[in-house]
Chimera marker file (.cmm) of the C-alpha trace (Angstrom):
<marker_set name="trace">
<marker id="1" x="-39.483" y="-11.908" z="5.304" r="1" g="1" b="0" radius="0.5"/>
<marker id="2" x="-42.556" y="-10.812" z="3.380" r="1" g="1" b="0" radius="0.5"/>
<marker id="3" x="-44.187" y="-12.941" z="0.713" r="1" g="1" b="0" radius="0.5"/>
<marker id="4" x="-44.040" y="-12.010" z="-2.939" r="1" g="1" b="0" radius="0.5"/>
<marker id="5" x="-47.078" y="-10.192" z="-4.222" r="1" g="1" b="0" radius="0.5"/>
<marker id="6" x="-49.001" y="-11.852" z="-7.051" r="1" g="1" b="0" radius="0.5"/>
<marker id="7" x="-50.206" y="-9.947" z="-10.123" r="1" g="1" b="0" radius="0.5"/>
<marker id="8" x="-53.581" y="-9.807" z="-8.381" r="1" g="1" b="0" radius="0.5"/>
<marker id="9" x="-51.981" y="-7.981" z="-5.455" r="1" g="1" b="0" radius="0.5"/>
<marker id="10" x="-52.148" y="-10.929" z="-3.052" r="1" g="1" b="0" radius="0.5"/>
<marker id="11" x="-49.425" y="-12.673" z="-1.079" r="1" g="1" b="0" radius="0.5"/>
<marker id="12" x="-48.917" y="-16.417" z="-1.454" r="1" g="1" b="0" radius="0.5"/>
<marker id="13" x="-50.387" y="-16.906" z="2.037" r="1" g="1" b="0" radius="0.5"/>
<marker id="14" x="-53.578" y="-15.091" z="0.969" r="1" g="1" b="0" radius="0.5"/>
<marker id="15" x="-53.885" y="-17.117" z="-2.240" r="1" g="1" b="0" radius="0.5"/>
<marker id="16" x="-53.116" y="-20.343" z="-0.389" r="1" g="1" b="0" radius="0.5"/>
<marker id="17" x="-55.795" y="-19.584" z="2.216" r="1" g="1" b="0" radius="0.5"/>
<marker id="18" x="-58.338" y="-19.077" z="-0.579" r="1" g="1" b="0" radius="0.5"/>
<marker id="19" x="-57.437" y="-22.317" z="-2.360" r="1" g="1" b="0" radius="0.5"/>
<marker id="20" x="-56.923" y="-24.730" z="0.529" r="1" g="1" b="0" radius="0.5"/>
<marker id="21" x="-58.575" y="-25.568" z="3.823" r="1" g="1" b="0" radius="0.5"/>
<marker id="22" x="-56.578" y="-25.041" z="7.025" r="1" g="1" b="0" radius="0.5"/>
<marker id="23" x="-56.273" y="-28.826" z="7.338" r="1" g="1" b="0" radius="0.5"/>
<marker id="24" x="-54.838" y="-29.145" z="3.815" r="1" g="1" b="0" radius="0.5"/>
<marker id="25" x="-52.325" y="-26.405" z="4.566" r="1" g="1" b="0" radius="0.5"/>
<marker id="26" x="-51.212" y="-28.145" z="7.788" r="1" g="1" b="0" radius="0.5"/>
<marker id="27" x="-50.846" y="-31.470" z="5.950" r="1" g="1" b="0" radius="0.5"/>
<marker id="28" x="-48.770" y="-29.821" z="3.237" r="1" g="1" b="0" radius="0.5"/>
<marker id="29" x="-46.584" y="-28.086" z="5.822" r="1" g="1" b="0" radius="0.5"/>
<marker id="30" x="-45.933" y="-31.421" z="7.567" r="1" g="1" b="0" radius="0.5"/>
<marker id="31" x="-44.982" y="-33.107" z="4.265" r="1" g="1" b="0" radius="0.5"/>
<marker id="32" x="-42.606" y="-30.254" z="3.439" r="1" g="1" b="0" radius="0.5"/>
<marker id="33" x="-41.055" y="-30.423" z="6.920" r="1" g="1" b="0" radius="0.5"/>
<marker id="34" x="-40.481" y="-34.200" z="6.686" r="1" g="1" b="0" radius="0.5"/>
<marker id="35" x="-38.905" y="-33.976" z="3.236" r="1" g="1" b="0" radius="0.5"/>
<marker id="36" x="-36.761" y="-31.008" z="4.302" r="1" g="1" b="0" radius="0.5"/>
<marker id="37" x="-35.446" y="-33.015" z="7.245" r="1" g="1" b="0" radius="0.5"/>
<marker id="38" x="-34.777" y="-35.979" z="4.966" r="1" g="1" b="0" radius="0.5"/>
<marker id="39" x="-32.736" y="-33.794" z="2.596" r="1" g="1" b="0" radius="0.5"/>
<marker id="40" x="-30.916" y="-32.201" z="5.543" r="1" g="1" b="0" radius="0.5"/>
<marker id="41" x="-30.056" y="-35.630" z="6.983" r="1" g="1" b="0" radius="0.5"/>
<marker id="42" x="-28.717" y="-36.844" z="3.621" r="1" g="1" b="0" radius="0.5"/>
<marker id="43" x="-26.627" y="-33.708" z="3.191" r="1" g="1" b="0" radius="0.5"/>
<marker id="44" x="-25.294" y="-33.948" z="6.772" r="1" g="1" b="0" radius="0.5"/>
<marker id="45" x="-24.110" y="-37.480" z="5.997" r="1" g="1" b="0" radius="0.5"/>
<marker id="46" x="-22.550" y="-36.172" z="2.773" r="1" g="1" b="0" radius="0.5"/>
<marker id="47" x="-24.081" y="-38.847" z="0.591" r="1" g="1" b="0" radius="0.5"/>
<marker id="48" x="-25.629" y="-38.668" z="-2.848" r="1" g="1" b="0" radius="0.5"/>
<marker id="49" x="-29.051" y="-39.938" z="-3.796" r="1" g="1" b="0" radius="0.5"/>
<marker id="50" x="-27.330" y="-42.875" z="-5.535" r="1" g="1" b="0" radius="0.5"/>
<marker id="51" x="-25.479" y="-43.753" z="-2.323" r="1" g="1" b="0" radius="0.5"/>
<marker id="52" x="-28.749" y="-43.480" z="-0.397" r="1" g="1" b="0" radius="0.5"/>
<marker id="53" x="-30.307" y="-45.880" z="-2.910" r="1" g="1" b="0" radius="0.5"/>
<marker id="54" x="-27.634" y="-48.465" z="-2.055" r="1" g="1" b="0" radius="0.5"/>
<marker id="55" x="-28.102" y="-47.962" z="1.692" r="1" g="1" b="0" radius="0.5"/>
<marker id="56" x="-31.907" y="-47.954" z="1.709" r="1" g="1" b="0" radius="0.5"/>
<marker id="57" x="-32.943" y="-50.122" z="-1.221" r="1" g="1" b="0" radius="0.5"/>
<marker id="58" x="-35.135" y="-47.259" z="-2.475" r="1" g="1" b="0" radius="0.5"/>
<marker id="59" x="-34.424" y="-46.409" z="-6.116" r="1" g="1" b="0" radius="0.5"/>
<marker id="60" x="-32.690" y="-43.062" z="-6.762" r="1" g="1" b="0" radius="0.5"/>
<marker id="61" x="-35.498" y="-41.706" z="-8.989" r="1" g="1" b="0" radius="0.5"/>
<marker id="62" x="-37.963" y="-42.328" z="-6.144" r="1" g="1" b="0" radius="0.5"/>
<marker id="63" x="-35.658" y="-40.509" z="-3.712" r="1" g="1" b="0" radius="0.5"/>
<marker id="64" x="-35.359" y="-37.630" z="-6.182" r="1" g="1" b="0" radius="0.5"/>
<marker id="65" x="-39.140" y="-37.345" z="-6.570" r="1" g="1" b="0" radius="0.5"/>
<marker id="66" x="-39.586" y="-37.512" z="-2.789" r="1" g="1" b="0" radius="0.5"/>
<marker id="67" x="-37.065" y="-34.741" z="-2.201" r="1" g="1" b="0" radius="0.5"/>
<marker id="68" x="-38.622" y="-32.588" z="-4.934" r="1" g="1" b="0" radius="0.5"/>
<marker id="69" x="-42.103" y="-33.040" z="-3.500" r="1" g="1" b="0" radius="0.5"/>
<marker id="70" x="-43.226" y="-34.547" z="-6.797" r="1" g="1" b="0" radius="0.5"/>
<marker id="71" x="-44.681" y="-37.639" z="-5.157" r="1" g="1" b="0" radius="0.5"/>
<marker id="72" x="-46.416" y="-38.663" z="-1.983" r="1" g="1" b="0" radius="0.5"/>
<marker id="73" x="-44.337" y="-41.679" z="-0.932" r="1" g="1" b="0" radius="0.5"/>
<marker id="74" x="-45.619" y="-44.648" z="1.006" r="1" g="1" b="0" radius="0.5"/>
<marker id="75" x="-44.822" y="-44.508" z="4.700" r="1" g="1" b="0" radius="0.5"/>
<marker id="76" x="-42.702" y="-47.671" z="4.362" r="1" g="1" b="0" radius="0.5"/>
<marker id="77" x="-40.551" y="-45.918" z="1.758" r="1" g="1" b="0" radius="0.5"/>
<marker id="78" x="-39.980" y="-42.913" z="4.020" r="1" g="1" b="0" radius="0.5"/>
<marker id="79" x="-39.062" y="-45.237" z="6.902" r="1" g="1" b="0" radius="0.5"/>
<marker id="80" x="-36.537" y="-47.156" z="4.741" r="1" g="1" b="0" radius="0.5"/>
<marker id="81" x="-34.835" y="-43.926" z="3.692" r="1" g="1" b="0" radius="0.5"/>
<marker id="82" x="-34.816" y="-42.485" z="7.204" r="1" g="1" b="0" radius="0.5"/>
<marker id="83" x="-33.415" y="-45.697" z="8.713" r="1" g="1" b="0" radius="0.5"/>
<marker id="84" x="-30.615" y="-45.699" z="6.132" r="1" g="1" b="0" radius="0.5"/>
<marker id="85" x="-29.833" y="-42.150" z="7.274" r="1" g="1" b="0" radius="0.5"/>
<marker id="86" x="-29.836" y="-43.168" z="10.944" r="1" g="1" b="0" radius="0.5"/>
<marker id="87" x="-33.063" y="-41.259" z="11.604" r="1" g="1" b="0" radius="0.5"/>
<marker id="88" x="-36.585" y="-42.053" z="12.757" r="1" g="1" b="0" radius="0.5"/>
<marker id="89" x="-39.910" y="-40.270" z="13.075" r="1" g="1" b="0" radius="0.5"/>
<marker id="90" x="-41.202" y="-38.948" z="16.366" r="1" g="1" b="0" radius="0.5"/>
<marker id="91" x="-44.915" y="-38.361" z="16.875" r="1" g="1" b="0" radius="0.5"/>
<marker id="92" x="-45.547" y="-35.072" z="18.654" r="1" g="1" b="0" radius="0.5"/>
<marker id="93" x="-48.687" y="-32.995" z="19.194" r="1" g="1" b="0" radius="0.5"/>
<marker id="94" x="-49.379" y="-30.237" z="16.719" r="1" g="1" b="0" radius="0.5"/>
<marker id="95" x="-49.155" y="-26.713" z="18.106" r="1" g="1" b="0" radius="0.5"/>
<marker id="96" x="-52.538" y="-25.332" z="19.090" r="1" g="1" b="0" radius="0.5"/>
<marker id="97" x="-53.868" y="-22.781" z="16.639" r="1" g="1" b="0" radius="0.5"/>
<marker id="98" x="-55.798" y="-19.741" z="17.793" r="1" g="1" b="0" radius="0.5"/>
<link id1="1" id2="2" r="1" g="1" b="0" radius="0.2"/>
<link id1="2" id2="3" r="1" g="1" b="0" radius="0.2"/>
<link id1="3" id2="4" r="1" g="1" b="0" radius="0.2"/>
<link id1="4" id2="5" r="1" g="1" b="0" radius="0.2"/>
<link id1="5" id2="6" r="1" g="1" b="0" radius="0.2"/>
<link id1="6" id2="7" r="1" g="1" b="0" radius="0.2"/>
<link id1="7" id2="8" r="1" g="1" b="0" radius="0.2"/>
<link id1="8" id2="9" r="1" g="1" b="0" radius="0.2"/>
<link id1="9" id2="10" r="1" g="1" b="0" radius="0.2"/>
<link id1="10" id2="11" r="1" g="1" b="0" radius="0.2"/>
<link id1="11" id2="12" r="1" g="1" b="0" radius="0.2"/>
<link id1="12" id2="13" r="1" g="1" b="0" radius="0.2"/>
<link id1="13" id2="14" r="1" g="1" b="0" radius="0.2"/>
<link id1="14" id2="15" r="1" g="1" b="0" radius="0.2"/>
<link id1="15" id2="16" r="1" g="1" b="0" radius="0.2"/>
<link id1="16" id2="17" r="1" g="1" b="0" radius="0.2"/>
<link id1="17" id2="18" r="1" g="1" b="0" radius="0.2"/>
<link id1="18" id2="19" r="1" g="1" b="0" radius="0.2"/>
<link id1="19" id2="20" r="1" g="1" b="0" radius="0.2"/>
<link id1="20" id2="21" r="1" g="1" b="0" radius="0.2"/>
<link id1="21" id2="22" r="1" g="1" b="0" radius="0.2"/>
<link id1="22" id2="23" r="1" g="1" b="0" radius="0.2"/>
<link id1="23" id2="24" r="1" g="1" b="0" radius="0.2"/>
<link id1="24" id2="25" r="1" g="1" b="0" radius="0.2"/>
<link id1="25" id2="26" r="1" g="1" b="0" radius="0.2"/>
<link id1="26" id2="27" r="1" g="1" b="0" radius="0.2"/>
<link id1="27" id2="28" r="1" g="1" b="0" radius="0.2"/>
<link id1="28" id2="29" r="1" g="1" b="0" radius="0.2"/>
<link id1="29" id2="30" r="1" g="1" b="0" radius="0.2"/>
<link id1="30" id2="31" r="1" g="1" b="0" radius="0.2"/>
<link id1="31" id2="32" r="1" g="1" b="0" radius="0.2"/>
<link id1="32" id2="33" r="1" g="1" b="0" radius="0.2"/>
<link id1="33" id2="34" r="1" g="1" b="0" radius="0.2"/>
<link id1="34" id2="35" r="1" g="1" b="0" radius="0.2"/>
<link id1="35" id2="36" r="1" g="1" b="0" radius="0.2"/>
<link id1="36" id2="37" r="1" g="1" b="0" radius="0.2"/>
<link id1="37" id2="38" r="1" g="1" b="0" radius="0.2"/>
<link id1="38" id2="39" r="1" g="1" b="0" radius="0.2"/>
<link id1="39" id2="40" r="1" g="1" b="0" radius="0.2"/>
<link id1="40" id2="41" r="1" g="1" b="0" radius="0.2"/>
<link id1="41" id2="42" r="1" g="1" b="0" radius="0.2"/>
<link id1="42" id2="43" r="1" g="1" b="0" radius="0.2"/>
<link id1="43" id2="44" r="1" g="1" b="0" radius="0.2"/>
<link id1="44" id2="45" r="1" g="1" b="0" radius="0.2"/>
<link id1="45" id2="46" r="1" g="1" b="0" radius="0.2"/>
<link id1="46" id2="47" r="1" g="1" b="0" radius="0.2"/>
<link id1="47" id2="48" r="1" g="1" b="0" radius="0.2"/>
<link id1="48" id2="49" r="1" g="1" b="0" radius="0.2"/>
<link id1="49" id2="50" r="1" g="1" b="0" radius="0.2"/>
<link id1="50" id2="51" r="1" g="1" b="0" radius="0.2"/>
<link id1="51" id2="52" r="1" g="1" b="0" radius="0.2"/>
<link id1="52" id2="53" r="1" g="1" b="0" radius="0.2"/>
<link id1="53" id2="54" r="1" g="1" b="0" radius="0.2"/>
<link id1="54" id2="55" r="1" g="1" b="0" radius="0.2"/>
<link id1="55" id2="56" r="1" g="1" b="0" radius="0.2"/>
<link id1="56" id2="57" r="1" g="1" b="0" radius="0.2"/>
<link id1="57" id2="58" r="1" g="1" b="0" radius="0.2"/>
<link id1="58" id2="59" r="1" g="1" b="0" radius="0.2"/>
<link id1="59" id2="60" r="1" g="1" b="0" radius="0.2"/>
<link id1="60" id2="61" r="1" g="1" b="0" radius="0.2"/>
<link id1="61" id2="62" r="1" g="1" b="0" radius="0.2"/>
<link id1="62" id2="63" r="1" g="1" b="0" radius="0.2"/>
<link id1="63" id2="64" r="1" g="1" b="0" radius="0.2"/>
<link id1="64" id2="65" r="1" g="1" b="0" radius="0.2"/>
<link id1="65" id2="66" r="1" g="1" b="0" radius="0.2"/>
<link id1="66" id2="67" r="1" g="1" b="0" radius="0.2"/>
<link id1="67" id2="68" r="1" g="1" b="0" radius="0.2"/>
<link id1="68" id2="69" r="1" g="1" b="0" radius="0.2"/>
<link id1="69" id2="70" r="1" g="1" b="0" radius="0.2"/>
<link id1="70" id2="71" r="1" g="1" b="0" radius="0.2"/>
<link id1="71" id2="72" r="1" g="1" b="0" radius="0.2"/>
<link id1="72" id2="73" r="1" g="1" b="0" radius="0.2"/>
<link id1="73" id2="74" r="1" g="1" b="0" radius="0.2"/>
<link id1="74" id2="75" r="1" g="1" b="0" radius="0.2"/>
<link id1="75" id2="76" r="1" g="1" b="0" radius="0.2"/>
<link id1="76" id2="77" r="1" g="1" b="0" radius="0.2"/>
<link id1="77" id2="78" r="1" g="1" b="0" radius="0.2"/>
<link id1="78" id2="79" r="1" g="1" b="0" radius="0.2"/>
<link id1="79" id2="80" r="1" g="1" b="0" radius="0.2"/>
<link id1="80" id2="81" r="1" g="1" b="0" radius="0.2"/>
<link id1="81" id2="82" r="1" g="1" b="0" radius="0.2"/>
<link id1="82" id2="83" r="1" g="1" b="0" radius="0.2"/>
<link id1="83" id2="84" r="1" g="1" b="0" radius="0.2"/>
<link id1="84" id2="85" r="1" g="1" b="0" radius="0.2"/>
<link id1="85" id2="86" r="1" g="1" b="0" radius="0.2"/>
<link id1="86" id2="87" r="1" g="1" b="0" radius="0.2"/>
<link id1="87" id2="88" r="1" g="1" b="0" radius="0.2"/>
<link id1="88" id2="89" r="1" g="1" b="0" radius="0.2"/>
<link id1="89" id2="90" r="1" g="1" b="0" radius="0.2"/>
<link id1="90" id2="91" r="1" g="1" b="0" radius="0.2"/>
<link id1="91" id2="92" r="1" g="1" b="0" radius="0.2"/>
<link id1="92" id2="93" r="1" g="1" b="0" radius="0.2"/>
<link id1="93" id2="94" r="1" g="1" b="0" radius="0.2"/>
<link id1="94" id2="95" r="1" g="1" b="0" radius="0.2"/>
<link id1="95" id2="96" r="1" g="1" b="0" radius="0.2"/>
<link id1="96" id2="97" r="1" g="1" b="0" radius="0.2"/>
<link id1="97" id2="98" r="1" g="1" b="0" radius="0.2"/>
</marker_set>
């Protein structure tokens, strides 16, 4: 799938590469991946954000902001939510870049 072209004739990847360092892009990609997995796990369990609040002790507005990428949650908060979903985090090496 190709990226949309901006009015300046650039793809998002080209603009992103101009604005951010490779390290910042990798960090952003990891955050997006973690939040995507969190949303997927909640949906697989068929529970609402309100139900997840009751299970995890993390307030629903915080869960909403996490899922929307509008906040950078504390690690403890992510762990509470993941545990309530029956999930954990695994530390794995990053793929080598060329």
